[in-house]
C-alpha positions as CSV (number, residue, x, y, z in Angstrom):
1,X,-13.4,15.3,-2.8
2,X,-10.6,13.6,-4.3
3,X,-9.6,9.4,-4.6
4,X,-5.6,8.9,-3.5
5,X,-4.7,5.7,-5.0
6,X,-1.3,4.5,-3.0
7,X,0.8,1.6,-3.0
8,X,2.7,0.6,0.4
9,X,5.6,-2.1,0.4
10,X,7.6,-3.8,3.0
11,X,11.1,-5.1,3.8
12,X,11.7,-7.9,6.3
13,X,13.5,-6.4,9.2
14,X,15.2,-8.3,12.0
15,X,13.1,-10.6,14.2
16,X,10.7,-11.1,11.3
17,X,9.2,-7.5,12.0
18,X,8.0,-5.6,9.0
19,X,9.5,-2.0,7.9
20,X,7.4,0.2,5.7
21,X,9.2,1.6,2.7
22,X,8.5,5.0,1.0
23,X,4.2,4.8,0.1
24,X,4.0,5.8,-3.8
25,X,1.0,7.6,-5.0
26,X,-0.5,6.4,-8.6
27,X,-2.2,7.9,-10.9
28,X,-5.0,5.5,-10.9
29,X,-6.6,1.8,-9.9
30,X,-5.1,0.0,-12.9
31,X,-1.3,1.5,-12.3
32,X,-1.6,1.0,-8.2
33,X,-2.4,-2.3,-9.2
34,X,0.4,-3.6,-11.2
35,X,2.8,-1.5,-9.5
36,X,1.7,-3.9,-6.6
37,X,1.5,-6.9,-8.4
38,X,5.6,-5.5,-9.8
39,X,6.9,-4.7,-6.4
40,X,5.3,-8.3,-5.0
41,X,8.1,-10.4,-6.3
42,X,11.1,-8.6,-4.3
43,X,9.1,-7.5,-1.2
44,X,8.2,-9.0,2.1
45,X,4.6,-7.1,1.2
46,X,2.8,-4.8,-0.1
47,X,-0.5,-3.5,0.1
48,X,-2.2,-1.1,-2.9
49,X,-5.3,1.0,-1.5
50,X,-7.7,3.8,-2.5
51,X,-8.8,6.7,0.1
52,X,-11.4,9.4,-1.0
53,X,-11.2,12.7,0.6
54,X,-10.8,16.2,1.2
55,X,-7.2,17.1,1.7
56,X,-8.2,20.8,2.9
57,X,-9.7,19.6,5.3
58,X,-8.0,16.6,6.3
59,X,-11.7,15.1,5.9
60,X,-11.3,11.1,4.6
61,X,-12.9,7.8,3.9
62,X,-11.7,4.8,5.2
63,X,-9.2,3.2,2.7
64,X,-10.3,0.6,0.5
65,X,-8.1,-2.0,-0.3
66,X,-7.6,-2.7,-3.6
67,X,-4.4,-5.1,-4.1
68,X,-2.6,-7.4,-1.4
69,X,0.7,-9.0,-1.6
70,X,3.0,-11.2,0.7
71,X,3.2,-11.3,4.3
72,X,1.3,-8.1,6.4
73,X,1.1,-9.5,9.6
74,X,5.0,-8.5,11.2
75,X,3.8,-12.0,12.9
76,X,4.1,-14.0,9.7
77,X,7.4,-15.3,7.9
């Protein structure tokens, strides 16, 4: 089992929809939270999460949100 820490940021698209940027894998919890905070200053929304699983089998637990900033609902503006 391996835990992946990922930061996903979003830009505001046309008509208020959110457009996902390329996800960024980080080396750990603290790096993910710091990066999410930094990106939140210029992105519409940012979420950092951890996901544990086995990449060889594709069996993963549900993601756990560790930081959330800004608007992450496409209906919010």
